[in-house]
C-alpha positions as CSV (number, residue, x, y, z in Angstrom):
1,M,112.4,54.3,42.2
2,A,113.6,57.9,42.4
3,Q,111.7,58.4,45.7
4,K,113.4,55.3,47.1
5,G,116.8,56.6,46.1
6,V,116.1,59.9,47.9
7,Q,115.0,57.9,51.0
8,L,118.3,55.9,50.8
9,D,120.3,59.1,50.8
10,R,118.5,60.5,53.8
11,E,119.1,57.3,55.8
12,T,122.7,57.1,54.7
13,F,123.5,60.6,55.9
14,S,121.5,60.5,59.1
15,C,122.9,60.0,62.7
16,S,121.5,56.7,64.2
17,I,121.5,58.3,67.6
18,C,119.5,61.5,67.0
19,L,117.9,60.2,63.7
20,D,118.6,63.6,62.1
21,L,121.0,64.7,59.4
22,L,124.6,64.6,60.5
23,K,125.9,67.7,62.2
24,D,129.7,68.0,62.3
25,P,130.0,64.3,61.2
26,V,132.7,62.1,62.6
27,T,133.6,58.5,61.8
28,T,134.5,55.8,64.3
29,P,137.4,53.3,63.6
30,C,134.7,50.7,62.7
31,G,133.4,52.9,59.9
32,H,130.1,54.2,61.3
33,S,129.3,57.9,61.3
34,Y,127.6,60.1,63.9
35,C,127.1,63.7,64.9
36,M,130.1,64.7,66.9
37,N,128.1,65.8,69.9
38,C,125.9,62.6,69.8
39,I,128.8,60.1,69.9
40,K,130.7,62.2,72.5
41,G,127.6,62.3,74.7
42,F,127.1,58.5,74.2
43,W,130.7,57.8,75.2
44,D,130.6,60.2,78.2
45,E,127.9,58.0,79.7
46,E,130.3,55.0,79.3
47,D,133.2,56.8,81.1
48,H,132.9,54.4,84.1
49,T,134.0,51.5,81.8
50,Q,137.5,50.7,80.5
51,S,136.4,50.6,76.8
52,H,134.0,52.4,74.5
53,S,131.7,50.8,71.9
54,C,130.0,51.7,68.7
55,P,126.3,52.2,69.2
56,Q,125.5,50.2,66.0
57,C,128.0,47.3,65.7
58,R,129.0,47.3,69.4
59,Q,132.7,47.0,68.5
60,T,134.8,48.2,71.4
61,F,137.8,50.6,71.4
62,T,140.5,51.0,74.0
63,P,141.5,53.7,74.6
64,R,138.7,56.1,73.7
65,P,139.3,57.2,70.0
66,M,140.2,60.7,69.1
67,L,137.5,61.8,66.6
68,L,138.0,64.4,63.9
69,K,135.4,66.0,61.7
70,N,134.8,64.0,58.5
71,T,135.0,66.9,56.0
72,I,133.8,64.8,53.0
73,L,130.6,63.8,54.8
74,A,130.1,67.4,56.0
75,V,130.3,68.6,52.4
76,L,127.9,65.9,51.2
77,V,125.4,66.8,53.9
78,E,125.6,70.5,53.1
79,E,125.0,69.6,49.4
80,L,122.0,67.5,50.3
81,K,120.6,70.5,52.3
82,K,121.1,72.8,49.3
83,T,119.2,70.4,47.0
84,G,116.2,70.5,49.3
85,L,116.5,67.0,50.6
86,Q,115.8,68.0,54.3
87,V,114.9,65.6,57.1
88,D,111.7,63.8,56.5
89,H,109.5,64.9,59.4
90,R,107.3,61.8,59.1
91,Y,110.1,59.9,60.9
92,A,110.3,59.8,64.7
93,G,113.0,62.0,66.2
94,A,114.5,61.8,69.7
95,E,111.6,63.5,71.3
96,D,108.8,61.8,69.3
97,V,106.8,58.6,70.0
98,A,107.8,56.0,67.4
99,C,105.6,53.4,65.8
100,D,106.2,50.1,67.5
101,V,105.4,48.1,64.3
102,C,107.8,49.8,61.9
103,T,111.1,48.1,61.2
104,G,114.3,49.9,60.4
105,R,113.8,53.6,60.7
106,K,110.5,54.1,62.5
107,L,107.8,56.6,61.5
108,K,106.1,58.8,64.1
109,A,103.2,57.3,65.9
110,H,99.8,58.7,65.1
111,K,97.9,57.0,67.9
112,S,98.4,54.7,70.8
113,C,96.0,51.9,71.7
114,L,95.2,51.4,75.3
115,M,94.0,47.8,74.6
116,C,97.0,46.7,72.5
117,L,99.4,48.9,74.5
118,I,101.1,49.6,71.2
119,S,101.7,52.9,69.3
120,Y,100.9,52.9,65.6
121,C,101.9,55.1,62.6
122,E,99.1,56.1,60.2
123,K,99.9,53.1,57.9
124,H,99.9,50.5,60.6
125,L,96.8,52.1,62.3
126,Q,94.5,51.4,59.3
127,L,93.6,47.9,60.5
128,H,92.1,49.4,63.7
129,Y,89.8,51.5,61.5
130,E,89.0,48.8,59.0
131,S,88.5,45.7,61.1
132,P,85.4,45.3,63.4
133,A,87.6,43.3,65.8
134,F,89.2,46.5,66.9
135,D,85.9,48.5,67.5
136,K,86.3,48.4,71.3
137,H,89.9,49.4,71.3
138,K,90.6,52.8,72.8
139,L,92.8,55.0,70.7
140,V,94.5,58.0,72.4
141,E,97.2,60.5,71.5
142,P,100.7,58.9,71.2
143,S,102.1,58.1,74.6
144,E,105.4,56.6,75.7
145,K,103.9,55.5,79.1
146,L,101.6,52.8,77.8
147,Q,103.2,50.3,80.2
148,D,101.9,52.4,83.1
149,N,98.4,51.1,82.2
150,I,99.5,47.5,83.0
151,C,99.0,46.2,86.6
152,S,102.5,45.2,87.9
153,R,101.0,42.5,90.0
154,H,98.6,40.7,87.6
155,N,100.0,41.9,84.2
156,E,96.5,43.0,83.2
157,V,95.3,46.3,81.7
158,M,94.0,48.5,84.5
159,K,90.5,49.3,83.5
160,M,89.1,49.9,87.0
161,F,89.5,52.7,89.5
162,C,89.5,52.4,93.3
163,R,87.9,55.5,94.8
164,T,88.8,54.3,98.3
165,D,92.6,54.3,97.5
166,Q,92.4,56.8,94.6
167,Q,94.3,54.6,92.2
168,C,93.9,52.7,88.9
169,I,93.6,48.9,89.3
170,C,92.9,45.9,87.1
171,Y,89.8,43.7,87.4
172,L,91.7,41.0,89.4
173,C,92.8,43.7,91.9
174,S,89.1,44.7,92.4
175,V,88.2,41.2,93.6
176,D,91.5,40.7,95.5
177,E,93.2,43.3,97.7
178,H,90.7,46.0,96.8
179,K,87.7,43.8,97.6
180,G,85.0,45.7,99.4
181,H,86.4,49.1,98.2
182,D,84.4,51.6,96.3
183,T,85.5,50.6,92.7
184,V,84.1,51.7,89.3
185,T,85.3,51.4,85.8
186,A,88.0,53.7,84.7
187,A,85.6,55.0,82.0
188,A,83.0,55.9,84.7
189,E,85.6,57.6,86.8
190,I,86.9,59.5,83.8
191,A,83.4,60.6,83.0
192,E,82.9,61.8,86.6
193,K,86.2,63.6,86.6
194,Q,85.5,65.1,83.2
195,R,82.3,66.6,84.6
196,E,84.3,68.0,87.6
197,L,86.9,69.2,85.1
198,D,84.3,71.0,83.0
199,G,82.9,72.6,86.2
200,S,86.4,73.7,87.2
201,R,87.1,75.1,83.7
202,L,83.8,77.1,83.9
203,N,84.9,78.4,87.3
204,I,88.3,79.2,85.9
205,Q,86.9,80.9,82.9
206,Q,84.6,83.0,85.1
207,R,87.5,83.9,87.3
208,I,89.5,84.9,84.2
209,Q,86.6,87.1,83.1
210,D,86.4,88.6,86.6
211,R,90.1,89.2,86.8
212,E,90.2,90.7,83.3
213,K,87.4,93.1,84.4
214,D,89.5,93.9,87.5
215,V,92.6,94.5,85.4
216,K,90.6,96.9,83.2
217,L,89.3,98.6,86.3
218,L,92.8,98.9,87.7
219,H,94.0,100.3,84.4
220,Q,91.3,102.9,84.6
221,E,92.2,103.6,88.2
222,V,95.9,104.2,87.3
223,E,94.8,106.6,84.6
224,A,92.4,108.4,87.0
225,I,95.1,108.6,89.7
226,N,97.6,110.0,87.2
227,D,95.2,112.5,85.8
228,S,94.0,113.6,89.2
229,A,97.6,113.9,90.5
230,D,98.7,115.9,87.4
231,K,95.7,118.3,87.9
232,A,96.4,118.6,91.6
233,V,100.1,119.5,90.9
234,Q,99.2,122.0,88.2
235,D,96.5,123.6,90.3
236,S,98.7,123.7,93.4
237,E,101.6,125.2,91.4
238,K,99.1,127.8,90.0
239,I,97.8,128.7,93.5
240,F,101.3,128.8,95.0
241,T,102.4,131.0,92.1
242,E,99.5,133.3,92.8
243,L,100.5,133.4,96.5
244,I,104.1,134.1,95.5
245,R,102.9,136.9,93.2
246,L,100.8,138.3,96.0
247,M,103.7,138.3,98.4
248,E,105.9,139.9,95.7
249,K,103.3,142.6,95.2
250,R,103.0,143.2,98.9
251,S,106.8,143.3,99.1
252,S,106.9,145.8,96.2
253,D,104.1,147.9,97.9
254,V,106.1,148.0,101.2
255,K,109.3,148.9,99.3
256,Q,107.5,151.8,97.4
257,Q,105.9,153.1,100.6
258,V,109.2,153.0,102.5
259,R,111.0,154.7,99.6
260,A,108.3,157.4,99.2
261,Q,108.3,158.1,103.0
262,Q,112.1,158.0,102.9
263,K,112.1,160.7,100.1
264,S,109.6,162.8,102.0
265,E,111.4,162.7,105.3
266,V,114.9,163.3,103.7
267,S,113.4,166.3,101.8
268,R,111.9,167.7,105.0
269,V,115.2,167.3,106.9
270,K,117.2,168.8,104.1
271,E,114.9,171.8,103.9
272,L,115.3,172.4,107.6
273,Q,119.1,171.8,107.2
274,E,119.3,174.5,104.5
275,K,117.2,176.9,106.7
276,L,119.6,176.4,109.6
277,E,122.6,176.8,107.4
278,Q,121.2,180.2,106.1
279,E,120.6,181.3,109.7
280,I,124.2,180.4,110.6
281,A,125.5,182.4,107.7
282,E,123.4,185.4,108.7
283,L,124.5,185.2,112.3
284,Q,128.2,184.8,111.2
285,R,127.8,188.0,109.1
286,K,126.1,189.8,112.0
287,D,128.9,188.7,114.3
288,R,131.5,190.1,111.9
289,E,129.7,193.5,111.8
290,L,129.5,193.6,115.6
291,K,133.1,192.7,116.0
292,K,134.2,195.4,113.6
293,L,132.0,198.0,115.4
294,S,133.4,196.9,118.7
295,H,136.9,197.9,117.5
296,T,135.8,201.4,116.4
297,E,137.5,204.2,118.6
298,D,135.4,207.1,117.2
299,Y,132.5,207.1,119.7
300,T,130.4,209.3,117.4
301,H,130.7,206.7,114.7
302,F,130.2,203.8,117.1
303,L,127.0,205.3,118.6
304,H,125.6,206.2,115.2
305,N,126.1,202.7,113.7
306,Y,125.1,200.9,116.8
307,I,121.7,202.6,116.7
308,S,121.2,201.7,113.1
309,L,122.0,198.0,113.6
310,S,119.0,195.8,112.6
311,P,117.6,193.4,115.2
312,L,118.4,189.7,115.0
313,S,115.9,187.6,113.1
314,E,113.8,185.1,115.1
315,S,115.8,182.0,115.9
316,T,114.8,178.6,114.6
317,P,113.5,176.3,117.4
318,S,116.2,173.9,118.6
319,I,116.1,170.3,117.2
320,E,114.7,167.8,119.7
321,I,117.2,165.1,120.4
322,R,115.5,161.6,120.4
323,P,116.6,158.0,119.8
324,L,117.3,157.3,116.2
325,R,114.3,155.0,115.2
326,Y,112.9,155.4,111.8
327,F,111.7,152.4,109.8
328,E,112.5,149.7,112.4
329,D,108.7,149.5,113.2
330,V,108.1,148.6,109.5
331,T,110.5,145.6,109.9
332,A,108.7,144.6,113.1
333,A,105.3,144.8,111.4
334,V,106.5,142.7,108.4
335,S,108.0,140.2,110.8
336,E,104.7,140.0,112.6
337,V,103.0,139.3,109.3
338,R,105.5,136.6,108.5
339,D,105.0,134.9,111.9
340,K,101.2,134.9,111.5
341,L,101.5,133.5,107.9
342,Q,103.8,130.8,109.2
343,D,101.2,129.9,111.9
344,V,98.5,129.8,109.3
345,L,100.6,127.6,106.9
346,S,101.6,125.3,109.8
347,E,98.0,124.8,110.9
348,S,96.6,124.5,107.4
349,W,99.4,122.2,106.2
350,T,98.3,119.3,108.3
351,N,94.9,119.5,106.5
352,V,96.7,119.5,103.1
353,S,98.9,116.6,104.1
354,L,95.8,114.7,105.3
355,R,94.0,115.2,102.0
356,V,97.0,113.8,100.2
357,T,97.3,110.7,102.4
358,E,93.5,110.1,102.2
359,V,93.8,109.4,98.5
360,D,92.7,105.7,98.3
361,A,92.8,103.5,95.3
362,L,90.7,100.3,94.8
363,L,93.5,98.1,96.0
364,P,93.0,96.6,99.4
365,R,95.4,97.7,102.2
366,P,96.0,94.7,104.4
367,E,96.9,95.2,108.0
368,P,100.4,94.3,109.2
369,K,100.7,90.7,110.4
370,T,104.0,90.6,112.3
371,K,105.7,92.9,114.8
372,A,108.3,93.8,112.2
373,D,105.4,94.8,109.8
374,F,104.0,97.1,112.5
375,L,107.3,98.7,113.3
376,K,107.5,99.9,109.7
377,Y,104.8,102.4,110.7
378,S,106.2,103.3,114.1
379,R,105.9,107.0,115.1
380,E,108.0,109.0,117.5
381,I,105.2,110.6,119.6
382,T,105.6,113.1,122.5
383,L,103.0,114.6,124.9
384,D,101.9,118.2,124.6
385,S,102.5,119.8,128.0
386,N,100.1,122.6,127.1
387,T,97.2,120.1,127.1
388,A,98.2,118.1,130.2
389,N,95.9,118.3,133.2
390,T,97.5,120.0,136.2
391,K,97.7,116.7,138.1
392,L,99.9,115.2,135.4
393,L,103.7,115.4,135.6
394,L,105.4,114.9,132.3
395,S,109.0,113.5,132.1
396,E,111.3,111.4,129.8
397,G,111.3,114.1,127.1
398,N,107.5,114.5,127.5
399,R,106.9,110.9,126.7
400,K,105.9,109.8,130.3
401,A,102.9,111.0,132.3
402,K,102.5,110.4,136.0
403,R,99.4,111.3,138.1
404,L,100.1,113.6,141.1
405,I,98.0,114.3,144.1
406,Q,98.7,118.1,144.2
407,P,97.9,120.0,140.9
408,Q,100.3,122.3,139.1
409,S,99.7,125.7,137.6
410,C,97.0,125.9,135.0
411,N,97.0,126.7,131.3
412,P,94.0,127.6,129.1
413,D,94.7,124.7,126.7
414,R,94.9,122.1,129.5
415,F,92.2,119.5,130.3
416,T,90.8,121.2,133.5
417,Y,88.8,118.3,135.0
418,Y,89.9,114.9,133.7
419,V,93.5,114.0,134.1
420,Q,94.2,113.7,130.4
421,V,96.9,114.8,127.9
422,L,97.2,114.8,124.1
423,S,100.2,114.2,121.8
424,R,102.0,117.1,120.3
425,E,102.1,115.4,116.9
426,S,99.0,114.9,114.7
427,L,98.5,111.4,113.2
428,T,97.5,110.7,109.6
429,G,98.3,107.9,107.2
430,R,99.6,104.6,108.8
431,C,100.9,104.9,112.3
432,Y,101.9,102.5,115.1
433,W,102.9,103.3,118.7
434,E,103.1,101.5,122.0
435,V,102.2,102.6,125.6
436,E,103.9,101.2,128.7
437,R,101.5,101.5,131.7
438,S,101.3,100.9,135.4
439,G,97.9,101.1,137.1
440,G,94.7,102.3,135.4
441,V,95.2,104.1,132.0
442,Y,93.0,105.1,129.1
443,V,94.9,104.7,125.8
444,A,93.0,106.9,123.3
445,V,93.0,108.5,119.9
446,T,91.0,111.7,119.5
447,Y,90.3,114.8,117.4
448,K,92.1,117.9,118.7
449,N,88.9,119.9,119.1
450,I,87.7,117.7,122.0
451,S,86.3,119.7,124.9
452,R,88.8,120.6,127.7
453,G,86.3,121.6,130.3
454,S,84.5,119.8,133.2
455,S,81.6,118.4,131.2
456,I,81.4,114.7,130.4
457,E,82.0,115.6,126.7
458,S,85.7,116.3,127.6
459,K,86.3,112.8,128.8
460,F,87.9,110.3,126.4
461,G,85.4,107.8,125.0
462,Q,82.3,109.7,126.2
463,N,81.8,111.5,122.8
464,N,82.1,110.9,119.1
465,K,85.5,112.5,118.9
466,S,87.6,109.9,120.7
467,W,88.1,106.2,120.8
468,V,89.5,104.6,124.0
469,L,90.9,101.3,125.3
470,D,90.4,101.3,129.1
471,C,93.3,99.3,130.6
472,D,92.4,98.7,134.2
473,K,94.4,96.4,136.5
474,N,92.6,93.2,135.5
475,S,90.3,94.0,132.6
476,Y,89.9,95.8,129.3
477,N,87.0,97.8,128.0
478,F,86.5,99.8,124.8
479,W,84.7,103.2,124.9
480,Y,83.3,105.3,122.1
481,N,80.4,107.8,122.2
482,N,79.6,106.8,125.8
483,V,79.1,103.1,124.8
484,K,81.1,100.5,126.7
485,T,82.3,97.3,125.0
486,P,83.9,94.6,127.2
487,V,87.2,93.4,125.6
488,S,88.8,90.0,126.4
489,G,92.5,89.3,126.0
490,P,95.8,88.6,127.8
491,Q,96.8,91.2,130.4
492,S,100.0,93.0,129.7
493,S,101.7,96.2,130.8
494,R,102.2,97.3,127.2
495,V,99.5,98.2,124.7
496,G,100.1,98.6,120.9
497,V,98.0,100.9,118.8
498,Y,97.8,100.7,115.0
499,L,96.1,103.4,112.9
500,D,95.3,103.5,109.2
501,H,93.7,106.9,109.0
502,S,92.5,106.8,105.3
503,A,91.2,103.2,105.6
504,G,89.4,104.1,108.9
505,I,91.1,101.3,110.8
506,L,92.1,101.5,114.5
507,S,93.4,98.4,116.3
508,F,94.6,97.8,119.9
509,Y,97.0,95.0,120.8
510,S,98.3,93.4,124.0
511,I,102.1,93.3,123.7
512,S,104.2,90.7,125.4
513,D,106.3,88.0,123.7
514,T,103.6,88.0,121.1
515,M,101.0,90.5,119.8
516,T,97.3,89.7,120.5
517,L,94.6,91.7,118.9
518,L,92.3,93.1,121.6
519,H,89.8,95.3,119.7
520,R,89.5,96.6,116.1
521,V,87.5,99.6,114.9
522,Q,86.3,100.2,111.3
523,T,85.0,103.7,110.8
524,T,85.6,107.0,108.9
525,F,88.0,109.6,110.3
526,T,87.2,113.1,109.2
527,Q,90.1,115.0,110.9
528,P,93.7,114.4,111.9
529,L,93.9,112.3,115.1
530,Y,96.1,112.8,118.2
531,A,97.2,110.2,120.7
532,G,95.7,110.6,124.2
533,L,96.3,109.3,127.7
534,W,94.2,109.4,130.8
535,V,95.9,108.3,134.0
536,Y,93.1,107.8,136.5
537,Y,94.8,106.4,139.7
538,D,97.2,108.4,141.9
539,G,100.7,107.2,141.2
540,S,99.8,105.4,138.0
541,T,102.0,106.1,134.9
542,A,101.8,105.8,131.2
543,E,104.7,106.2,128.8
544,L,104.9,106.4,125.0
545,C,107.6,103.8,124.2
546,K,110.6,104.4,122.0
547,L,110.5,101.7,119.3
548,K,113.4,100.4,117.4
């Protein structure tokens, strides 16, 4: 009886809308109590009507009542909570599936029956377990969508599956509009799908294991990259510190040598200066004696003293007048060292930069897909006039090369036989550039140490140091190491070149309104690369384009 009293209290102080203990309880004019938010939400849905009703007794109110918190109920609910009489979780809440058999406040459903199309609490489910008549009934987890298992046309349970239309059907459907279709029992289809599901799960689990290994590998890669970078920074700082100390020592040595030589030269000059000053003093004294003697009127005295005069000492050689140039040659020599060091650093720095950009993690580096993606890697490239064959005229800020009939003056770094030219800039990392051409042009990338003479080795594409797309008037060919590969693709006056140095990727594109891949190379580049052009018809031109 005590338990029944407790249950009565729970039901009395529960909201009939949310089925939970009252929160901020309010009482309608008809005397029923609800949570404030619950009844407001219920009436908000009725705002399109003139009147509002009580969810329990359906009494209507016009206008909508102003509700105030029922303080007495609120105190009672709080007292119930303090005494431990919480909501009984056996009962169905707003989000639970309720037992269809229970009357009054419904318990939570424990199972749903696909045959009965009813959900049962544990108490009302016992008959399914105890009576043999229910042995063939299929019990599943509680579901609110049991009516979805009923055929809307024949009002029968859909126990069949049409593989032709990929939908659940009832038996009458299988002999009616689905007649002749590939139909099986729902149980057979579930068994088949379950096998597929098991296979999919195995595949997923294997992929999870593979991805977990990849994640672990990438974690190790991050640690290795960080450790290697830290060591490189530390070692580089140590090496540069040693270089700085060496420069400081050389600077100190020059300073000491200059100061020592300065002291020696100043001492020598001062010694000569003192000697000259002594000679001047002696001559001035002698001059005074001679002046005094010259004023003597006593000829006997004059002759006697004149004979006794001592001869003049030997004169110090005159100082040679020459341009003042002392330690300027030292400054010039140090400047020469600086210039040579700058040249060495400039030439070596490209190699250092290349080694940095060649660091490659396990992550794939996809090629760009759109023109905008390519333009992210665009490079401002100019042609090196020192390498241009004498039959090439460079213009447009050394971006355009035109073939001439008459050669120009020669230069030792020029290509002497083939009408070729290299870029001034070296290319490492990811680069993209475009060449606008007219006539026959080789668009190349090459190592800088390619031969410049008259041998076939100096021609782009005829060695293992250069890669070339031959753009003739009506055809394309790719050349590398004297091997020709025909290339098909739309003819265009503009060619795009994409280079990923560290990944060893070189791609050529035909550029018009769209980009079309003409040829792609996958290799390993061991040196910085340079853009190259060969203009092989008189009057033909090739220009490195300015890209936005």
